[in-house]
N, C-alpha and C positions, 0 to 999 in steps of 0.2 A: 537455401530455399528456410524459410520462417513458419517456425514449429506456433501453430494455433490453438488454445486452448479459451474453452468455455466456461468461465467460471458462474455463469448469472445462479441466481437462487445461492450461492454460496457464500458464507462468510470466511472471509483467511483475517487473523492477527498476526498484529507485524508486532514484534518489537522490535527497538530502534529505528522506528518509522520518520524519524525524524531528521537524518542524514544520511550520506550514505549509501550501503549499499541496501540498507530497509528500505532506506524511502524510495529506491527503484525501484524493490519486488512491490514496497504499497502503489507504488502505480501501476508496474506492472500487473497486480492484481486488480483493480478498480478499470484497467482500458480490457481488461478480460472480460467484466462485468461483474464480479464478485461484490459485495460492500467488504468493508476496508475498517477493520479497527484498527488501529494505531498507537502502540505504546511508546512515550521516548521520555526520558534526563527529565525535562520541562513540559511543561504545557506549553508555551510557545513555538520549541522547536518541533511538535505536531502536530498544528492548530498551521501555522505560516507558508507552510510547503503545499498547503493542497489547497490554498483558496483561489 
């Protein structure tokens, strides 16, 4: 059974969001309705995965 969360109207700040677990976390927050701010080592790593 999948647990579903509603993050509509919330902001998630994810560090290390360009790759790996951070990227998966950022995508999960976005799918749950949150506005997501992603920080990573390079701008390219934080932009490309989310376009």
